[in-house]
C-alpha positions as CSV (number, residue, x, y, z in Angstrom):
1,M,68.1,-52.3,-50.5
2,L,67.2,-49.4,-52.8
3,K,69.4,-48.9,-55.7
4,S,70.6,-45.2,-56.2
5,V,69.4,-44.4,-59.7
6,P,70.2,-40.8,-60.9
7,S,67.3,-38.6,-62.0
8,D,67.1,-35.2,-63.4
9,I,65.3,-31.9,-62.5
10,I,63.3,-30.6,-65.5
11,Y,62.3,-27.1,-66.3
12,C,59.2,-26.6,-68.3
13,D,57.9,-23.4,-69.7
14,V,54.2,-23.5,-71.0
15,S,53.8,-19.9,-71.8
16,K,54.2,-20.5,-75.6
17,G,53.3,-24.3,-75.8
18,V,55.4,-26.8,-73.9
19,A,59.0,-26.4,-73.9
20,C,61.0,-28.5,-71.4
21,K,64.8,-29.0,-70.6
22,V,67.1,-30.5,-68.3
23,A,67.9,-27.9,-65.3
24,A,70.2,-30.4,-63.5
25,D,71.0,-34.1,-64.1
26,G,72.5,-37.0,-62.4
27,I,70.6,-36.3,-59.0
28,I,70.0,-39.1,-56.7
29,Y,66.2,-39.4,-55.9
30,P,65.3,-35.6,-56.1
31,N,62.0,-34.9,-54.6
32,G,60.1,-31.8,-53.1
33,I,61.5,-28.6,-54.4
34,A,60.7,-25.3,-52.7
35,K,61.6,-21.7,-53.5
36,G,63.0,-19.7,-50.7
37,P,62.7,-15.8,-49.9
38,D,66.3,-15.7,-51.0
39,N,65.2,-17.0,-54.5
40,L,67.2,-20.0,-54.1
41,L,65.6,-23.5,-54.6
42,Y,65.8,-26.2,-52.1
43,Q,65.3,-29.8,-53.0
44,G,65.0,-32.7,-50.8
45,S,66.6,-36.2,-51.4
46,T,64.2,-39.0,-50.2
47,L,67.3,-41.4,-50.1
48,Q,70.4,-39.5,-49.2
49,G,69.4,-37.5,-46.1
50,L,70.3,-34.2,-47.4
51,V,68.8,-30.9,-48.9
52,R,70.4,-29.6,-51.9
53,V,70.5,-25.7,-52.5
54,W,70.3,-24.6,-56.0
55,E,70.7,-21.1,-57.8
56,A,68.4,-20.8,-60.9
57,K,70.5,-19.4,-63.9
58,P,69.1,-17.2,-66.5
59,D,69.0,-20.2,-69.1
60,H,66.9,-22.1,-66.7
61,T,69.6,-24.4,-65.6
62,L,70.5,-24.9,-62.0
63,K,73.7,-24.3,-60.1
64,S,74.5,-26.3,-57.0
65,I,75.3,-23.9,-54.1
66,A,75.4,-26.4,-51.2
67,E,74.3,-29.8,-49.8
68,V,72.9,-29.8,-46.3
69,P,73.0,-33.1,-44.4
70,V,69.8,-33.8,-42.5
71,S,69.1,-36.5,-40.0
72,V,66.0,-37.8,-42.0
73,S,64.8,-38.4,-45.5
74,S,63.1,-35.2,-46.7
75,D,60.2,-34.7,-49.1
76,F,57.6,-32.2,-49.7
77,L,59.7,-29.2,-48.6
78,S,58.2,-26.0,-47.4
79,I,59.9,-22.7,-46.6
């Protein structure tokens, strides 16, 4: 059985060197992030069977908007 180990989603700006910060923390197996036409971010979870929906804030952190249950593990999302 896989152990649920929290991970982070990191934002990096390379326009003036490399500057990275944690955009969201404590996420279980985040994988596959896609930006929708609504400017929201959709992030799959390879272990939990859900897609998280995020709003990007001006400070480059993410605000959780919703968690959508899906019947399969999701990875490599595409809108």
